[in-house]
Backbone as XML, in Angstrom:
<?xml version="1.0"?>
<chain id="A" units="angstrom">
  <residue number="1" name="MET">
    <atom name="N" x="-23.237" y="-6.425" z="-48.620"/>
    <atom name="CA" x="-22.037" y="-6.331" z="-47.814"/>
    <atom name="C" x="-22.164" y="-5.251" z="-46.740"/>
  </residue>
  <residue number="2" name="PHE">
    <atom name="N" x="-22.753" y="-4.154" z="-47.059"/>
    <atom name="CA" x="-22.876" y="-3.048" z="-46.111"/>
    <atom name="C" x="-24.331" y="-2.931" z="-45.677"/>
  </residue>
  <residue number="3" name="GLU">
    <atom name="N" x="-24.846" y="-3.973" z="-45.080"/>
    <atom name="CA" x="-26.249" y="-4.041" z="-44.703"/>
    <atom name="C" x="-26.508" y="-3.193" z="-43.464"/>
  </residue>
  <residue number="4" name="LEU">
    <atom name="N" x="-27.557" y="-2.394" z="-43.491"/>
    <atom name="CA" x="-27.918" y="-1.543" z="-42.355"/>
    <atom name="C" x="-29.030" y="-2.195" z="-41.553"/>
  </residue>
  <residue number="5" name="ARG">
    <atom name="N" x="-28.952" y="-2.058" z="-40.276"/>
    <atom name="CA" x="-30.008" y="-2.525" z="-39.374"/>
    <atom name="C" x="-30.595" y="-1.305" z="-38.692"/>
  </residue>
  <residue number="6" name="SER">
    <atom name="N" x="-31.888" y="-1.265" z="-38.570"/>
    <atom name="CA" x="-32.575" y="-0.148" z="-37.923"/>
    <atom name="C" x="-33.136" y="-0.610" z="-36.586"/>
  </residue>
  <residue number="7" name="PHE">
    <atom name="N" x="-32.953" y="0.210" z="-35.572"/>
    <atom name="CA" x="-33.481" y="-0.054" z="-34.235"/>
    <atom name="C" x="-34.230" y="1.182" z="-33.772"/>
  </residue>
  <residue number="8" name="PHE">
    <atom name="N" x="-35.351" y="0.976" z="-33.102"/>
    <atom name="CA" x="-36.110" y="2.084" z="-32.527"/>
    <atom name="C" x="-36.020" y="1.982" z="-31.008"/>
  </residue>
  <residue number="9" name="ILE">
    <atom name="N" x="-35.448" y="3.007" z="-30.399"/>
    <atom name="CA" x="-35.342" y="3.067" z="-28.943"/>
    <atom name="C" x="-35.961" y="4.377" z="-28.496"/>
  </residue>
  <residue number="10" name="LYS">
    <atom name="N" x="-37.084" y="4.285" z="-27.765"/>
    <atom name="CA" x="-37.808" y="5.453" z="-27.249"/>
    <atom name="C" x="-38.087" y="6.477" z="-28.349"/>
  </residue>
  <residue number="11" name="GLY">
    <atom name="N" x="-38.520" y="6.002" z="-29.475"/>
    <atom name="CA" x="-38.893" y="6.894" z="-30.565"/>
    <atom name="C" x="-37.739" y="7.404" z="-31.396"/>
  </residue>
  <residue number="12" name="ILE">
    <atom name="N" x="-36.520" y="6.941" z="-31.151"/>
    <atom name="CA" x="-35.353" y="7.375" z="-31.918"/>
    <atom name="C" x="-34.906" y="6.202" z="-32.775"/>
  </residue>
  <residue number="13" name="GLU">
    <atom name="N" x="-34.737" y="6.465" z="-34.056"/>
    <atom name="CA" x="-34.303" y="5.413" z="-34.969"/>
    <atom name="C" x="-32.778" y="5.405" z="-35.054"/>
  </residue>
  <residue number="14" name="LEU">
    <atom name="N" x="-32.205" y="4.238" z="-34.808"/>
    <atom name="CA" x="-30.759" y="4.067" z="-34.904"/>
    <atom name="C" x="-30.460" y="3.135" z="-36.066"/>
  </residue>
  <residue number="15" name="LYS">
    <atom name="N" x="-29.545" y="3.553" z="-36.940"/>
    <atom name="CA" x="-29.135" y="2.708" z="-38.058"/>
    <atom name="C" x="-27.668" y="2.343" z="-37.872"/>
  </residue>
  <residue number="16" name="LEU">
    <atom name="N" x="-27.405" y="1.040" z="-37.849"/>
    <atom name="CA" x="-26.046" y="0.549" z="-37.654"/>
    <atom name="C" x="-25.678" y="-0.376" z="-38.802"/>
  </residue>
  <residue number="17" name="ALA">
    <atom name="N" x="-24.451" y="-0.251" z="-39.269"/>
    <atom name="CA" x="-23.956" y="-1.186" z="-40.268"/>
    <atom name="C" x="-23.615" y="-2.500" z="-39.584"/>
  </residue>
  <residue number="18" name="ARG">
    <atom name="N" x="-23.960" y="-3.592" z="-40.239"/>
    <atom name="CA" x="-23.746" y="-4.900" z="-39.632"/>
    <atom name="C" x="-22.262" y="-5.169" z="-39.393"/>
  </residue>
  <residue number="19" name="THR">
    <atom name="N" x="-21.395" y="-4.704" z="-40.261"/>
    <atom name="CA" x="-19.963" y="-4.960" z="-40.101"/>
    <atom name="C" x="-19.358" y="-4.148" z="-38.967"/>
  </residue>
  <residue number="20" name="SER">
    <atom name="N" x="-20.012" y="-3.091" z="-38.524"/>
    <atom name="CA" x="-19.448" y="-2.249" z="-37.466"/>
    <atom name="C" x="-19.724" y="-2.793" z="-36.068"/>
  </residue>
  <residue number="21" name="LEU">
    <atom name="N" x="-20.544" y="-3.825" z="-35.963"/>
    <atom name="CA" x="-20.899" y="-4.330" z="-34.637"/>
    <atom name="C" x="-19.816" y="-5.208" z="-34.020"/>
  </residue>
  <residue number="22" name="GLY">
    <atom name="N" x="-18.914" y="-5.757" z="-34.822"/>
    <atom name="CA" x="-17.943" y="-6.701" z="-34.285"/>
    <atom name="C" x="-16.646" y="-6.077" z="-33.820"/>
  </residue>
  <residue number="23" name="ILE">
    <atom name="N" x="-16.195" y="-4.999" z="-34.431"/>
    <atom name="CA" x="-14.890" y="-4.427" z="-34.124"/>
    <atom name="C" x="-15.063" y="-2.980" z="-33.693"/>
  </residue>
  <residue number="24" name="ILE">
    <atom name="N" x="-14.475" y="-2.627" z="-32.571"/>
    <atom name="CA" x="-14.499" y="-1.240" z="-32.104"/>
    <atom name="C" x="-13.167" y="-0.618" z="-32.486"/>
  </residue>
  <residue number="25" name="PRO">
    <atom name="N" x="-13.174" y="0.498" z="-33.185"/>
    <atom name="CA" x="-11.895" y="1.138" z="-33.531"/>
    <atom name="C" x="-11.122" y="1.523" z="-32.274"/>
  </residue>
  <residue number="26" name="SER">
    <atom name="N" x="-9.802" y="1.474" z="-32.354"/>
    <atom name="CA" x="-8.978" y="1.719" z="-31.176"/>
    <atom name="C" x="-9.098" y="3.151" z="-30.676"/>
  </residue>
  <residue number="27" name="LYS">
    <atom name="N" x="-9.451" y="4.094" z="-31.536"/>
    <atom name="CA" x="-9.580" y="5.475" z="-31.066"/>
    <atom name="C" x="-10.811" y="5.666" z="-30.187"/>
  </residue>
  <residue number="28" name="TRP">
    <atom name="N" x="-11.788" y="4.767" z="-30.274"/>
    <atom name="CA" x="-12.976" y="4.859" z="-29.430"/>
    <atom name="C" x="-12.895" y="3.944" z="-28.216"/>
  </residue>
  <residue number="29" name="ALA">
    <atom name="N" x="-12.030" y="2.982" z="-28.258"/>
    <atom name="CA" x="-11.937" y="2.024" z="-27.157"/>
    <atom name="C" x="-11.244" y="2.684" z="-25.965"/>
  </residue>
  <residue number="30" name="PRO">
    <atom name="N" x="-11.637" y="2.318" z="-24.774"/>
    <atom name="CA" x="-10.941" y="2.881" z="-23.605"/>
    <atom name="C" x="-9.503" y="2.374" z="-23.564"/>
  </residue>
  <residue number="31" name="SER">
    <atom name="N" x="-8.622" y="3.237" z="-23.137"/>
    <atom name="CA" x="-7.219" y="2.844" z="-23.059"/>
    <atom name="C" x="-7.031" y="1.846" z="-21.918"/>
  </residue>
  <residue number="32" name="PRO">
    <atom name="N" x="-6.123" y="0.907" z="-22.063"/>
    <atom name="CA" x="-5.907" y="-0.069" z="-20.983"/>
    <atom name="C" x="-5.324" y="0.628" z="-19.760"/>
  </residue>
  <residue number="33" name="PRO">
    <atom name="N" x="-5.646" y="0.128" z="-18.590"/>
    <atom name="CA" x="-5.122" y="0.772" z="-17.374"/>
    <atom name="C" x="-3.599" y="0.668" z="-17.329"/>
  </residue>
  <residue number="34" name="SER">
    <atom name="N" x="-2.989" y="1.726" z="-16.861"/>
    <atom name="CA" x="-1.535" y="1.719" z="-16.761"/>
    <atom name="C" x="-1.111" y="0.830" z="-15.594"/>
  </residue>
  <residue number="35" name="PRO">
    <atom name="N" x="0.009" y="0.144" z="-15.715"/>
    <atom name="CA" x="0.453" y="-0.711" z="-14.606"/>
    <atom name="C" x="0.807" y="0.141" z="-13.394"/>
  </residue>
  <residue number="36" name="PRO">
    <atom name="N" x="0.518" y="-0.370" z="-12.201"/>
    <atom name="CA" x="0.825" y="0.424" z="-11.001"/>
    <atom name="C" x="2.330" y="0.633" z="-10.867"/>
  </residue>
  <residue number="37" name="SER">
    <atom name="N" x="2.677" y="1.818" z="-10.447"/>
    <atom name="CA" x="4.094" y="2.120" z="-10.254"/>
    <atom name="C" x="4.296" y="2.674" z="-8.850"/>
  </residue>
  <residue number="38" name="PHE">
    <atom name="N" x="5.421" y="2.335" z="-8.253"/>
    <atom name="CA" x="5.737" y="2.794" z="-6.900"/>
    <atom name="C" x="6.394" y="4.161" z="-6.994"/>
  </residue>
  <residue number="39" name="ASN">
    <atom name="N" x="5.824" y="5.149" z="-6.309"/>
    <atom name="CA" x="6.339" y="6.512" z="-6.374"/>
    <atom name="C" x="7.062" y="6.934" z="-5.107"/>
  </residue>
  <residue number="40" name="GLY">
    <atom name="N" x="7.165" y="6.081" z="-4.118"/>
    <atom name="CA" x="7.846" y="6.429" z="-2.876"/>
    <atom name="C" x="6.877" y="6.516" z="-1.707"/>
  </residue>
  <residue number="41" name="TYR">
    <atom name="N" x="7.429" y="6.723" z="-0.543"/>
    <atom name="CA" x="6.630" y="6.808" z="0.676"/>
    <atom name="C" x="6.194" y="8.247" z="0.914"/>
  </residue>
  <residue number="42" name="THR">
    <atom name="N" x="5.073" y="8.410" z="1.597"/>
    <atom name="CA" x="4.585" y="9.748" z="1.916"/>
    <atom name="C" x="5.315" y="10.272" z="3.148"/>
  </residue>
  <residue number="43" name="GLY">
    <atom name="N" x="5.203" y="11.563" z="3.360"/>
    <atom name="CA" x="5.831" y="12.173" z="4.526"/>
    <atom name="C" x="5.243" y="11.655" z="5.823"/>
  </residue>
  <residue number="44" name="GLY">
    <atom name="N" x="3.938" y="11.409" z="5.836"/>
    <atom name="CA" x="3.284" y="10.895" z="7.041"/>
    <atom name="C" x="3.778" y="9.513" z="7.419"/>
  </residue>
  <residue number="45" name="SER">
    <atom name="N" x="3.959" y="8.649" z="6.423"/>
    <atom name="CA" x="4.439" y="7.302" z="6.736"/>
    <atom name="C" x="5.880" y="7.341" z="7.236"/>
  </residue>
  <residue number="46" name="MET">
    <atom name="N" x="6.692" y="8.242" z="6.708"/>
    <atom name="CA" x="8.072" y="8.367" z="7.183"/>
    <atom name="C" x="8.116" y="8.927" z="8.608"/>
  </residue>
  <residue number="47" name="PHE">
    <atom name="N" x="7.200" y="9.847" z="8.940"/>
    <atom name="CA" x="7.128" y="10.384" z="10.301"/>
    <atom name="C" x="6.764" y="9.286" z="11.291"/>
  </residue>
  <residue number="48" name="VAL">
    <atom name="N" x="5.758" y="8.485" z="10.956"/>
    <atom name="CA" x="5.330" y="7.407" z="11.851"/>
    <atom name="C" x="6.446" y="6.374" z="11.999"/>
  </residue>
  <residue number="49" name="LEU">
    <atom name="N" x="7.135" y="6.052" z="10.909"/>
    <atom name="CA" x="8.248" y="5.114" z="10.994"/>
    <atom name="C" x="9.348" y="5.654" z="11.907"/>
  </residue>
  <residue number="50" name="GLY">
    <atom name="N" x="9.692" y="6.923" z="11.757"/>
    <atom name="CA" x="10.714" y="7.524" z="12.614"/>
    <atom name="C" x="10.295" y="7.561" z="14.068"/>
  </residue>
  <residue number="51" name="LEU">
    <atom name="N" x="9.017" y="7.873" z="14.318"/>
    <atom name="CA" x="8.514" y="7.918" z="15.690"/>
    <atom name="C" x="8.607" y="6.547" z="16.355"/>
  </residue>
  <residue number="52" name="PHE">
    <atom name="N" x="8.171" y="5.508" z="15.655"/>
    <atom name="CA" x="8.227" y="4.174" z="16.242"/>
    <atom name="C" x="9.662" y="3.671" z="16.378"/>
  </residue>
  <residue number="53" name="MET">
    <atom name="N" x="10.546" y="4.048" z="15.488"/>
    <atom name="CA" x="11.955" y="3.672" z="15.640"/>
    <atom name="C" x="12.569" y="4.371" z="16.853"/>
  </residue>
  <residue number="54" name="LEU">
    <atom name="N" x="12.170" y="5.623" z="17.078"/>
    <atom name="CA" x="12.639" y="6.339" z="18.267"/>
    <atom name="C" x="12.138" y="5.650" z="19.535"/>
  </residue>
  <residue number="55" name="LEU">
    <atom name="N" x="10.857" y="5.294" z="19.556"/>
    <atom name="CA" x="10.303" y="4.598" z="20.725"/>
    <atom name="C" x="10.965" y="3.240" z="20.929"/>
  </residue>
  <residue number="56" name="LEU">
    <atom name="N" x="11.235" y="2.530" z="19.846"/>
    <atom name="CA" x="11.907" y="1.237" z="19.960"/>
    <atom name="C" x="13.328" y="1.411" z="20.496"/>
  </residue>
  <residue number="57" name="GLY">
    <atom name="N" x="14.028" y="2.413" z="20.018"/>
    <atom name="CA" x="15.384" y="2.674" z="20.504"/>
    <atom name="C" x="15.408" y="3.042" z="21.972"/>
  </residue>
  <residue number="58" name="VAL">
    <atom name="N" x="14.464" y="3.882" z="22.390"/>
    <atom name="CA" x="14.381" y="4.250" z="23.809"/>
    <atom name="C" x="14.056" y="3.016" z="24.649"/>
  </residue>
  <residue number="59" name="GLY">
    <atom name="N" x="13.141" y="2.184" z="24.161"/>
    <atom name="CA" x="12.782" y="0.970" z="24.899"/>
    <atom name="C" x="13.946" y="0.009" z="25.044"/>
  </residue>
  <residue number="60" name="VAL">
    <atom name="N" x="14.704" y="-0.179" z="23.966"/>
    <atom name="CA" x="15.872" y="-1.068" z="24.035"/>
    <atom name="C" x="16.931" y="-0.475" z="24.958"/>
  </residue>
  <residue number="61" name="GLY">
    <atom name="N" x="17.126" y="0.829" z="24.894"/>
    <atom name="CA" x="18.110" y="1.476" z="25.765"/>
    <atom name="C" x="17.737" y="1.373" z="27.227"/>
  </residue>
  <residue number="62" name="VAL">
    <atom name="N" x="16.482" y="1.636" z="27.548"/>
    <atom name="CA" x="16.029" y="1.533" z="28.943"/>
    <atom name="C" x="16.104" y="0.084" z="29.408"/>
  </residue>
  <residue number="63" name="GLY">
    <atom name="N" x="15.733" y="-0.855" z="28.547"/>
    <atom name="CA" x="15.823" y="-2.274" z="28.909"/>
    <atom name="C" x="17.258" y="-2.704" z="29.155"/>
  </residue>
  <residue number="64" name="GLY">
    <atom name="N" x="18.180" y="-2.236" z="28.327"/>
    <atom name="CA" x="19.596" y="-2.557" z="28.524"/>
    <atom name="C" x="20.137" y="-1.976" z="29.810"/>
  </residue>
  <residue number="65" name="MET">
    <atom name="N" x="19.780" y="-0.737" z="30.107"/>
    <atom name="CA" x="20.238" y="-0.110" z="31.353"/>
    <atom name="C" x="19.647" y="-0.827" z="32.568"/>
  </residue>
  <residue number="66" name="PHE">
    <atom name="N" x="18.386" y="-1.230" z="32.490"/>
    <atom name="CA" x="17.756" y="-1.965" z="33.588"/>
    <atom name="C" x="18.455" y="-3.307" z="33.802"/>
  </residue>
  <residue number="67" name="PHE">
    <atom name="N" x="18.773" y="-3.989" z="32.698"/>
    <atom name="CA" x="19.479" y="-5.270" z="32.797"/>
    <atom name="C" x="20.850" y="-5.096" z="33.445"/>
  </residue>
  <residue number="68" name="MET">
    <atom name="N" x="21.576" y="-4.081" z="33.032"/>
    <atom name="CA" x="22.904" y="-3.828" z="33.612"/>
    <atom name="C" x="22.791" y="-3.465" z="35.095"/>
  </residue>
  <residue number="69" name="TRP">
    <atom name="N" x="21.775" y="-2.686" z="35.452"/>
    <atom name="CA" x="21.581" y="-2.278" z="36.847"/>
    <atom name="C" x="21.244" y="-3.489" z="37.714"/>
  </residue>
  <residue number="70" name="LYS">
    <atom name="N" x="20.366" y="-4.366" z="37.205"/>
    <atom name="CA" x="20.000" y="-5.554" z="37.973"/>
    <atom name="C" x="21.187" y="-6.509" z="38.100"/>
  </residue>
  <residue number="71" name="ARG">
    <atom name="N" x="21.989" y="-6.637" z="37.047"/>
    <atom name="CA" x="23.151" y="-7.516" z="37.096"/>
    <atom name="C" x="24.172" y="-7.010" z="38.110"/>
  </residue>
  <residue number="72" name="GLN">
    <atom name="N" x="24.341" y="-5.717" z="38.185"/>
    <atom name="CA" x="25.291" y="-5.138" z="39.138"/>
    <atom name="C" x="24.804" y="-5.356" z="40.571"/>
  </residue>
  <residue number="73" name="ARG">
    <atom name="N" x="23.515" y="-5.205" z="40.804"/>
    <atom name="CA" x="22.983" y="-5.396" z="42.158"/>
    <atom name="C" x="23.051" y="-6.849" z="42.573"/>
  </residue>
  <residue number="74" name="LEU">
    <atom name="N" x="22.837" y="-7.792" z="41.647"/>
    <atom name="CA" x="22.864" y="-9.207" z="42.005"/>
    <atom name="C" x="24.268" y="-9.670" z="42.367"/>
  </residue>
  <residue number="75" name="THR">
    <atom name="N" x="25.297" y="-9.166" z="41.688"/>
    <atom name="CA" x="26.657" y="-9.593" z="42.029"/>
    <atom name="C" x="27.040" y="-9.088" z="43.413"/>
  </residue>
  <residue number="76" name="GLY">
    <atom name="N" x="26.633" y="-7.879" z="43.752"/>
    <atom name="CA" x="26.923" y="-7.360" z="45.082"/>
    <atom name="C" x="26.158" y="-8.122" z="46.147"/>
  </residue>
  <residue number="77" name="LEU">
    <atom name="N" x="24.944" y="-8.525" z="45.856"/>
    <atom name="CA" x="24.119" y="-9.259" z="46.798"/>
    <atom name="C" x="24.687" y="-10.659" z="47.031"/>
  </residue>
  <residue number="78" name="ALA">
    <atom name="N" x="25.225" y="-11.279" z="46.020"/>
    <atom name="CA" x="25.777" y="-12.628" z="46.161"/>
    <atom name="C" x="26.970" y="-12.627" z="47.118"/>
  </residue>
  <residue number="79" name="TYR">
    <atom name="N" x="27.803" y="-11.601" z="47.061"/>
    <atom name="CA" x="28.941" y="-11.536" z="47.986"/>
    <atom name="C" x="28.474" y="-11.301" z="49.417"/>
  </residue>
  <residue number="80" name="GLN">
    <atom name="N" x="27.397" y="-10.562" z="49.587"/>
    <atom name="CA" x="26.915" y="-10.293" z="50.939"/>
    <atom name="C" x="26.317" y="-11.549" z="51.558"/>
  </residue>
  <residue number="81" name="VAL">
    <atom name="N" x="25.730" y="-12.417" z="50.756"/>
    <atom name="CA" x="25.117" y="-13.625" z="51.295"/>
    <atom name="C" x="26.188" y="-14.571" z="51.832"/>
  </residue>
  <residue number="82" name="PHE">
    <atom name="N" x="27.321" y="-14.685" z="51.134"/>
    <atom name="CA" x="28.350" y="-15.644" z="51.526"/>
    <atom name="C" x="29.322" y="-15.103" z="52.562"/>
  </residue>
  <residue number="83" name="GLU">
    <atom name="N" x="29.252" y="-13.848" z="52.950"/>
    <atom name="CA" x="30.206" y="-13.322" z="53.937"/>
    <atom name="C" x="29.775" y="-13.588" z="55.343"/>
  </residue>
</chain>
């Protein structure tokens, strides 16, 4: 029942019990990897997000002002053409 097997590797004799080859005790087995967990955003990613939101806001604001300026000039120009 408790048969030993001998192996020679580079001049070293290893003796293993046949029953120990199939099951690894849990204390010797590597622990399973922990599931990934979300810990939040880094400060750098929040800075870049804020910077691009600022640039987007400025772009939308400038675009809106340009649109309003062009619309105002076109209405004045239309009256001048028909007078």
